[in-house]
N, C-alpha and C positions, 0 to 999 in steps of 0.2 A: 632496509635492502638486503640483507644476507639472506632473510627469510625468501622473498619474492625472488631473487635470483633461484635460491635450492628452487623453488616451484613451479619457476620458468624451465629448468633444468628435467622436474622430474616431467612435464608435461612434453618436453623434446623426448624422452625415453616413450613415455605413454603412448603417442602418435607417431613413432619413427615407423616409417614404412604409409605412411597415412599421409603425414605431411611432407611437403620436399623438405628435402637436407635443407638446404636454402632458402632465405627470406625470398616467398613471393608476394607479391603485394594485393594481389588477385584470391589469396587463399585464404587470408586473415583479415580482421576488422574489429577493431579494436576503439572501446569509447570509455571513457573515464567522466567522473564528478569533475566541476572546476573546483578542485584543491589542491594546491601544490603535495601534500602528501599521496593522496592517491594518482594523479599524475606522477609522480614519483616511483609508484608502487608498480605502475603499469610498467614506465620503461625500465625497472629495476626486472622485472618478471621477463619481460621479450629480450634483457639482455642474455637469458639465461635458455630463451626458448630459440633465440637464432643468432649463436654464433658464427660471426662471417668466417668464411669458408672461402677459395680458391678469390675470383674477379670481387667479390666483397668486402675484401681486405684492404681497406684504402688507408692504413698505417700498420706496419708489421707490429709494431709495439704494441697495438690496441684492439684489445680483442672485444670488440664493442662494433655497433652497426646501429643509424639512427633509424628507427621504426616510426612511421605516424603513430600519435594519440591523437584521437577528436574526442572533441567536448564540447560542452555550450554552457554559456552564464550559469550561475547560480539561480537568478529568476526565472531563467526559463527551463529548468529540470526538470521534469514530469517523468523520468521513468526509473530513476537508480538514487535520490535521494527520500529517504522515509522517517520517520512518519513526515506526510506532507499535508500542512497546515493549513489549507484551504477549503477545507470541509466542513463547515458546520456539523454535519450528521455525525463525523468520527468525533468531536469534539463532544458532543452528545454523547458517545461512547463511553468516552472516556472519562465523563462527570459520571454517568452510571455505573462504570467499572470501581470507581473509589470509593462507592455506596455500597459496594457487593461485601457479603460478608469475609470470604478469601482475604479481600484487602484489607477489610478492618481488622482481621485475628493479625496479619502479617505485620500490620500498621504498631497494634497494640503491643506483639511479642518484641517487636524492635525499636519501642520508642526511646529507650534509654542510649542505644545506639545512634538513634537522631539527633535527642538528644544533643549528645556530645560530640559529635559533628558540627552541630550547630555554633555549639559553645568555643569549640577548639577552632574554628577555620571565621567565625565573623559572617557566615552564608545562612541568610535569615529565611527564605526559601528553601529550607531545608526539610525532607519528604522521603517516602519509599519510593517515586519517581526520580526525584533530582541529586538523591544521595551517591547514586552509582557513579555519577561523574568524580564526584571524589576520590572514590576505589580505584577509579580508571587514572586519575593521574598520581596519587601513589604505587601504584601499579609498573607505571609506566616508569617513572621515577626508580623502582627498585629494580628493574631490568637495565639501568644505566649506571647501577651502582651509587645511587644516590641515599643519602641517610635519612631517614625516617623521622619525622616527630618522635618526641617522648612517647606520644601520647595512643601512638600507630604500635598495636602489640599484635602480634601473631593473630589472638582472638579478637580484638577489633577487626583485622584483614579478614579476618573468616566469616565476621558477621555484616560487613561489607558488600564481602562476595556474592555471600545468599543474597542481601536486599536488590545488588548489582543484576544479578539475574534472575530476580522477579520483576525489577525493574522492565527489563526486555520483555516477559512474558505480559506483564500488563499493558505495553505496548502496543501489539499485535496480538491478544489473546484475553484469556482469565473470563471475561465475558462478552459474549458473540464473537468469538473468533472469526468465523465465516466472513460477517457482516464487513469487519474489519480489514477483512482479506479483502473484499472487492473495491474497498473504499483505498486501501493501499499497496500492498503486496501484490496483490492482484494484476494492477497496472502494468507490470513487468511480467509477471507469469504471463498474461495476454500477448505480451510481444513476445515471448519466445514460443507461444504456441503456435500463433500466427508465422513465426521464422519455420519452425518443425514443418509443419504443414507443407508449407513451401518449398521446404528442401526436399520433403519426401518425392516429389514427383520428380521423376528423371530429367533434366536439361542439361545435355550439351553444351550448351552457352554458359552455364553454370558452374565457376569455379573455386567459388567461395565455401571453405571446407571449416574455420572455424571463427567463431564471434566471442569475442572477451572482452568482458564488463569489468572494470575496476571501479569499486564504489568503498561501500563502509562497514561495520560490523550490522548495524540496524539493516542494510540493503540484503545481508545475506538473511537476517531473521526473517523481514519482512516476507521474502520468498518465501522462505521454509516454509511460514507459518501459513500462507497462501495456497501450500501444497501440502501443510497437515504432516510434517515429518519434522516440526523444529524441537529440538531435544531442550529445549527451555533455559539454555546458558546461552551467556554472551559468545560470540565467534570468535575464535582468539587470532592473534597477527596472523594474515597469510593465507586465512584460512579460502577455502575453494568449493563450491557447488556445481558440480561437471553434471553437465545434462548431456548424454550422447545419442544420437540416433542412430540405428542400425535399419539398411533396406537389403531384403532377402532375393534372390535369385526372380524370383517368382513378383517382388514387385509389392510385396508387404514391409510394412515398416514399423518399428519398436522404438521403444523408448527406455533409455536405463542409467539411473543417477546415484553418484557418490559423492560423499561429501570428504571433503581430506583438510583435517583441523587439527594433524599432529602430523609432522613430518619423521617422524619414529617408526609408523605402520602404515600399512596400504588402507587407498581411500576405502571409508566405512559403505557398503552399498545402503544406497535408502529406497527403500519401498513405497510407492504411492496407495495408501489406503486403499481399498477395494479393488486390486490390480495387481500384477505379479512383478516380481523382480525386473523383467524384460517384459515392460507391459505395451501392447499392443497401442498404436500409434490412436487408433478410432478409439480405444476404451480413456487413455490418455486425456485426450481433449474432453470426450463426455464427464470424466468424472473432475477434472479441471474446471470447470463451465461453471459448475458452481461457485468457483472465488472470483469468476471474472465478470464486471461490471460492463453490460453493454453502453451504459450510459452513464456513467459515473459520476457527470455535472448535476444529473436530474437525482439520481442515489443520494447527493451531499445534500440538498438542500433541504429546509427544514420545512414544515406547513406550518406556516403563520401561527401564533398563540392566540391572534385575536380572528381569526378565520371562522370558529365555530360561534363566535359570539358574534360577530359582523353576518354571516347567514341567516343567523337567529333574528338579528336586529330588521335585516331586508328583509326576512318574511313577514315579520310584525308590523314591518312599516308599511309592506306592499298588502297586507291581512286590511290595515285600518284604513287603506287608499280607498281598497274595493269595498270594504262595508261603505266607508262614506257615499261611494260611487252608487251604489247601488240604493241607498238612504234616501239620495238626491235624486235617482232616476224614479224611483216608488212616489218621493212628494210631489215629483214634475207630472207624473201620471195622476195622481189624485187631483191636484192641481187642476188638471187639463180636461177632466171628467165632470168635476161639481159645478163650473162656469154652464158648460154643456144641458148639464140636466137641469140647473135654474131656467137658465134662456126660452129651453124648453117648453117650462110650465110657464112662463109669461106669453109666451106666444098663444100657448090654448086660451088662456083667459081673453089676450087682446083679440084672439081671432072670435069669442064668443060675442067680448061685446062689441065689436064689429058687425057681428050677426045681430045682435039685440039691437043696436041704431037701426 
């Protein structure tokens, strides 16, 4: 909560003169995933972004005001929660990732720590992808001054940290990163690009200036992977990926990105590969299009494993039926010609006999 309050204060100072000094519901839209912690993060952030002033102070002893945070049920979340498990093709890509040389090498190198975690925690499903959750728990407890188990030495924590970061890379990269992005983070990127394009067109009625999304470390990683700017490390608490739209007096628009993952330094500029730091919106849209699916449901589907076999069987059956039809037709023609010839021969004989008579 302290970190997000500080982040909100940072945003207040960064956009001073751009955002209204006091809260204006027309200027900002806030959405969160339907988790207590992300909803609380958004609220703490907004407390720092919009401390009440003047008429917005409803209690002199309370430096806070309620600001709406919108959400949808987890079962309906299709924008901010990643990885999404409703995609068979993504599951196939993950299975293929686990058979890559890089994945197998990391598994072999850190097999001892994986076995240690399995033995000490009792978790049966312990592997490169799942072991990060153990690190996450231990790290969180350390930040709250809780005592770690004896087996959790600094060396163990460092190995777990490496595995944790690699686990994030596996989810969104390592193998066919761009296709994974089209099925995961590209969903959010597509929504952002759509909003940037819309906001770039001057509209006197448009008052919205800031869209804030409160989600998870995997959300940040998924988005950055789709932009191809992910540094391969788990985003720390209160990380913020900033995307800013600039519009010149001549009407041209550009996009700049920044990543704030350390409150002690200024945000790091993020350069979209293939573009400048101040990326023209037209180029930004063109480059990111490769990571955005136009029909994700279709791309998520797998061709049936039996489809090729079924086609072959169908062709074989069709061929047999056609052959049988041709054979029957030829048989009918031959049968039809033979009686006709025989009848004609008898007719001649009968005619001769008749004449002789």
